[in-house]
FILOVEX-328751 format. One line per field, with one value per residue (C-alpha): residue number from 1; residue in three letters; x negated, y negated, z. Coordinates in steps of 0.1 Angstrom, whole numbers, plus 5000, padded with zeros to 4 digits. Each point is the difference from the previous one (the first is absolute). Layout:
<pts>
n = NUM_...
res = ALA_...
c1 = X_...
c2 = Y_...
c3 = Z_...
</pts>
This chain:
<pts>
n = 1_2_3_4_5_6_7_8_9_10_11_12_13_14_15_16_17_18_19_20_21_22_23_24_25_26_27_28_29_30_31_32_33_34_35_36_37_38_39_40_41_42_43_44_45_46_47_48_49_50_51_52_53_54_55_56_57_58_59_60_61_62_63_64_65_66_67_68_69_70_71_72_73_74_75_76_77_78_79_80_81_82_83_84_85_86_87_88_89_90_91_92_93_94_95_96_97_98_99_100_101_102_103_104_105_106_107_108_109_110_111_112_113_114_115_116_117_118_119_120_121_122_123_124_125_126_127_128_129_130_131_132_133_134_135_136_137_138_139_140_141_142_143_144_145_146_147_148_149_150_151_152_153_154_155_156_157_158_159_160_161_162_163_164_165_166_167_168_169_170_171_172_173_174_175_176_177_178_179_180_181_182_183_184_185_186_187_188_189_190_191_192_193_194_195_196_197_198_199_200_201_202_203_204_205_206_207_208_209_210_211_212_213_214_215_216_217_218_219_220_221_222_223_224_225_226_227_228_229_230_231_232_233_234_235_236_237_238_239_240_241_242_243_244_245_246_247_248_249_250_251_252_253_254_255_256_257_258_259_260_261_262_263_264_265_266_267_268_269_270_271_272_273_274_275_276_277_278_279_280_281_282_283_284_285_286_287_288_289_290_291_292_293_294_295_296_297_298_299_300_301_302_303_304_305_306_307_308_309_310_311_312_313_314_315_316_317_318_319_320_321_322_323_324_325_326_327_328_329_330_331_332_333_334_335_336_337_338_339_340_341_342_343_344_345_346_347_348_349_350_351_352_353_354_355_356_357_358
res = MET_HIS_LYS_ILE_ASP_TRP_TYR_ILE_ILE_LYS_LYS_PHE_LEU_GLY_SER_PHE_PHE_ALA_ALA_ILE_ALA_LEU_ILE_ILE_ILE_ILE_VAL_VAL_ILE_PHE_ASP_ILE_SER_GLU_LYS_LEU_ASP_ASN_PHE_LEU_GLU_LYS_ASP_VAL_PRO_LEU_HIS_ALA_ILE_ILE_TRP_ASP_TYR_TYR_VAL_ASN_PHE_ILE_PRO_TYR_PHE_VAL_ASN_MET_PHE_SER_SER_LEU_PHE_ILE_PHE_ILE_ALA_VAL_ILE_PHE_PHE_THR_SER_ARG_LEU_ALA_GLN_ASN_THR_GLU_ILE_VAL_PRO_ILE_LEU_SER_SER_GLY_ILE_SER_PHE_TYR_ARG_LEU_MET_VAL_PRO_TYR_ILE_LEU_CYS_ALA_LEU_LEU_ILE_GLY_SER_LEU_ASN_LEU_VAL_LEU_ALA_ASN_PHE_VAL_ILE_PRO_ASP_VAL_ASN_LYS_ASP_ARG_ILE_ALA_PHE_GLU_ARG_LEU_TYR_ILE_LYS_LYS_SER_TYR_GLN_ASN_ALA_ASN_THR_ASN_ILE_HIS_LEU_GLN_PHE_ASP_SER_ASN_THR_TYR_TYR_TYR_VAL_GLU_SER_PHE_ASP_ASN_ARG_ALA_ASP_VAL_GLY_TYR_ARG_PHE_SER_PHE_GLU_LYS_ILE_GLU_GLY_ASN_ARG_LEU_LEU_GLU_LYS_LEU_ASN_ALA_ARG_ASN_ILE_ARG_PHE_ASP_SER_ALA_LYS_ASN_VAL_TRP_ILE_LEU_ASN_ASP_TYR_VAL_SER_ARG_VAL_LEU_LEU_ALA_ASP_GLY_GLU_GLN_VAL_GLU_ARG_GLY_ARG_ARG_LYS_GLU_ILE_ASP_LEU_PRO_VAL_ARG_PRO_LEU_ASP_PHE_ALA_ALA_ASP_TYR_VAL_LYS_VAL_ASP_GLU_GLN_ASN_TYR_HIS_GLN_LEU_ASN_GLN_LEU_ILE_LYS_LYS_GLU_LYS_LEU_ARG_GLY_SER_SER_LEU_VAL_VAL_TYR_TYR_ARG_TYR_GLU_ARG_LEU_GLN_ARG_PHE_LEU_HIS_PRO_LEU_SER_ALA_VAL_ILE_LEU_THR_LEU_ILE_GLY_LEU_SER_LEU_SER_SER_HIS_LYS_THR_ARG_ARG_GLY_MET_GLY_ARG_ASN_LEU_ALA_ALA_GLY_ILE_ALA_LEU_ALA_PHE_THR_PHE_ILE_LEU_PHE_MET_GLN_ILE_SER_LYS_VAL_PHE_ALA_THR_SER_GLY_THR_MET_PRO_VAL_TRP_THR_ALA_ALA_LEU_LEU_PRO_VAL_PHE_ILE_TYR_GLY_VAL_ILE_ALA_ALA_TYR_LEU_VAL_ARG_ILE_ALA_PRO_LYS
c1 = 0914_4988_4971_5024_5022_4971_4991_5035_5002_4968_5012_5033_4987_4972_5024_5024_4975_4986_5035_5005_4967_5006_5036_4992_4972_5024_5029_4978_4986_5035_5012_4972_5007_5037_4994_4969_5020_5016_4965_4985_5031_5001_4962_5002_4967_4981_4997_5038_5006_4977_5006_5036_5014_4982_4985_5036_5016_4980_5013_5035_4998_4984_5027_5028_4988_4982_5024_4993_4962_5004_5019_4974_4972_5018_5007_4965_4979_5023_5001_4962_5000_5023_4981_4967_5018_4996_5036_5004_4971_5014_5034_4983_4981_5032_5009_5037_5011_5020_4968_4982_5026_4989_4970_5019_5029_4976_4983_5033_5012_4968_5001_5037_4998_4971_5021_5029_4978_4986_5035_5015_4971_4971_5013_5026_4972_4979_5030_5003_4969_5008_5036_4989_4975_5027_5024_4974_4983_5020_5037_5025_5014_5028_5034_5028_5030_5021_5035_5025_4973_5013_4977_5007_4973_5019_5034_5016_4984_5005_4985_5010_4988_5015_4965_4965_4972_4968_4979_5017_5011_5036_5031_5034_5034_4987_5021_4992_5024_4997_5025_5005_5021_5028_5000_4983_4981_4982_4999_4977_5003_4977_4999_4963_4972_4963_4970_4977_4966_4984_5025_5009_5037_5029_5018_5037_5017_5038_5007_5030_4995_5029_4996_5031_5008_5027_5022_4993_4970_4972_4994_4969_4995_4970_4979_4966_4989_4968_5005_4978_5009_4982_5001_4972_4999_4985_5030_5022_4975_4991_4974_4997_4962_4995_5008_4965_4986_5018_4984_5022_5009_5006_5022_5021_5005_5008_5027_5016_5000_5015_5027_5009_5002_5022_4974_5002_4962_5004_5004_4969_4979_5013_4992_4964_4995_5012_4978_4969_5006_5006_4965_4986_5030_4996_4963_5006_5027_4978_4971_5020_5013_4964_4986_5027_4996_4962_4991_5000_4975_5013_4984_5008_4980_5012_5016_5033_5000_4992_5027_5028_4990_4997_5034_5015_4983_5011_5036_4998_4988_5027_5027_4989_5003_5035_5010_4989_5024_5028_4992_4997_5031_5020_5008_4984_4991_4964_4991_5015_4984_4966_5000_5018_4968_4979_5026_5004_4962_4995_5022_4981_4967_5014_5011_4966_4982_5022_4993_4963_4977_4988
c2 = 8808_5028_4993_5006_4972_4975_5012_4994_4966_4988_5012_4983_4966_5001_5007_4974_4971_5012_4998_4966_4987_5014_4988_4966_4995_5009_4979_4969_5003_5002_4972_4977_5006_4993_4967_4987_4976_4985_4997_4982_4978_4987_4999_5021_4999_5033_5000_4996_5029_5023_4989_4987_5025_5033_5003_4997_5019_5032_5006_4992_5025_5028_4995_5002_5032_5017_5030_5005_4998_5026_5023_4997_5007_5032_5013_4993_5015_5029_5010_5000_5021_5025_5001_5006_5029_4984_5002_5037_5009_4975_5017_5035_4991_5000_4963_4997_4976_4981_4996_4988_4972_4986_4979_4988_4988_4984_4980_4990_4988_4981_4982_4994_4986_4977_4989_4993_4977_4982_4996_4984_4980_4995_5000_4972_4976_5011_4995_4963_4990_5024_4988_4963_5007_5017_4971_4974_5017_5030_5000_4974_4979_5018_4988_5007_5016_5006_4984_4994_5000_5001_4993_5003_4988_5004_5011_4966_4986_5011_4987_5007_4990_5012_5002_4988_4988_5009_4981_4966_5009_4992_5018_4995_4999_5000_5004_5002_5012_5000_5023_5008_5031_4997_4962_4980_4971_4985_5003_4984_5003_4986_5002_5008_4999_4994_5005_4970_5016_4966_4991_5036_4993_5010_4975_5004_4987_4993_5014_5002_5006_5009_5002_5014_4983_5008_4971_5004_5000_4976_4999_4985_4998_4987_5002_5007_5009_5014_5027_5023_5037_5030_5018_4997_5007_5035_5010_4995_5014_5034_5019_5038_5000_4984_5033_5012_4972_5010_5022_5023_4974_4972_5024_5008_4963_4994_5028_4984_4966_5013_5019_4968_4983_5028_5004_5028_5004_5018_5034_4994_4991_5029_5024_4986_5003_5036_5009_4988_5027_5028_5000_5027_5023_4994_5007_5034_5010_4992_5018_5032_4999_4995_5028_5024_4993_5002_5027_5029_5006_4998_5007_4966_4983_4970_4982_5017_4993_4964_4996_5017_4982_4965_5005_5008_4971_4975_5012_4997_4963_4994_5015_4976_4970_5012_5004_4965_4987_5020_4985_4964_5001_5014_5032_5020_4993_4990_5030_5024_4984_4999_5036_5018_5002_5011_5027_5014_5001_5014_5029_5004_5000_5027_5021_4998_5008_5031_5014_4990_5031_5009
c3 = 7725_4976_4976_4971_5014_4999_4966_4986_5018_4985_4965_5006_5011_4974_4972_5013_5000_4967_4984_5015_4986_4965_4997_5014_4974_4972_5014_5005_4964_4986_5022_4990_4963_5006_5019_4982_4979_5032_5016_4970_4992_5036_5004_5032_5020_5001_5038_5002_4977_5020_5036_4999_4977_4994_5035_5013_4971_5006_5036_4989_4971_5021_5027_4975_4983_5028_5000_4963_5006_5028_4976_4972_5025_5013_4965_4988_5028_5008_4963_5000_5032_4983_4967_5020_5018_5034_5012_4995_5024_5025_5000_4999_5032_5020_4997_4990_4973_5027_5021_4968_4998_5034_4988_4970_5022_5025_4972_4985_5034_5006_4967_5002_5035_4990_4971_5024_5021_4970_4984_5032_5014_4975_4964_5005_5009_4970_4978_5008_4980_4972_4996_5003_4972_4978_5005_4991_4970_4987_5007_4990_5029_5018_4990_5025_4983_5031_5001_5028_5027_5036_5030_5037_5024_5032_5012_4993_4968_4964_4968_4964_4965_4967_4985_5008_4976_5018_4975_5008_5036_4991_5012_4983_5016_5035_5032_5037_5027_5038_5017_5036_5006_4975_4999_4973_5015_4970_4963_4974_4962_4973_4962_5004_5026_4993_5023_5003_5009_5007_5027_5009_4998_4978_4977_4996_4968_4998_5035_5023_5037_5024_5037_5018_5032_5026_4988_4962_4977_4991_4962_4983_4963_4981_4968_5017_5035_5016_5026_5020_4999_5014_4967_4974_4962_5005_5021_4969_4974_5013_4980_5002_4998_5034_5016_4990_5021_5032_5026_5022_5026_4973_4980_5030_5006_4964_5001_5031_4983_4968_5020_5017_4966_4986_4972_4975_5003_5034_4983_4979_5030_5020_4972_4997_5038_5000_4970_5018_5027_4975_4986_5024_4992_4962_5002_5018_4974_4970_5017_5005_4964_4987_5021_4990_4963_4999_5025_4976_4972_4964_4967_4987_5028_5019_4970_5004_5038_4995_4973_5021_5032_4985_4983_5034_5017_4975_5001_5038_4997_4973_5023_5028_4977_4989_5036_5007_4973_5016_5034_4989_4978_5030_4982_5028_5037_5005_5021_4976_4970_5016_5014_4971_4978_5030_5009_4964_4994_5035_4990_4968_5019_5025_4970_4983_5032_5004_4965_4999_4997_5035
</pts>
């Protein structure tokens, strides 16, 4: 590689880690001020705040906003190169603008690929302690608001509850059906069903059980009955946040399980899985936008470049959040919703590269 390539790579990575350090300090200070009342009210141990929360919060935050950190780093150090009249001699020496892009793209791909590995295999384990801390000391306990919950654990058995109270582990208007082909073999209904964690069994209240036989049906009615079922309370009370705790393999298994259940969460999980693989592409796009906007010297210095670039970066992130809503609401297919912001801002990046002074 050319000496200029190494020079740009050092500047890129140095600015990237400097931006992370600066923003992390600011974010942690604001986060402490916001959550201080919770810490004091619940008498949270200092070691738990540091090691269980903030040591795990920092990797999660960096992973989530790494593309933005890349963008800020590119805008910052490239604007300085332009203001110090370093880019003009580079281009005048015979190096084309497109060749100048090579070390930028390599750095973006390197950081984006590292982020991909972290997002799929490292950060989910880090998140477990952070989320457990938040549930214990910061957030209110999760309350399941889902209704008409259908579960399917194999090709023959189906479970249903009209609603489920995850705080009391009670499901209302429960039914169980066992079907073979087009023939109903067994059906069980209950006014409610409660999980007994001590005995690890479910308790049916006001139940009716029907078993269909070749010569008729066997009916059983009762006020109360203990029964062992393969489902557990968490199967009825799904919580979105648990996707942050799933690595790549666990997320794939979760998607298969939710598909079998016929859950509406499948779209959400598929979108999250796809987003994890778009980090390198997003990093390259934001890098090219940042380079194009800040590679020429202006009388107003780097302030104008920073303002225009950050505005574009935030609209990109906002657009990705809007596309997530479109995907999870069923308005748009998952692949289309996930790739649309990348495609649009990829076109913007290509246009800015084309009109950049060369």
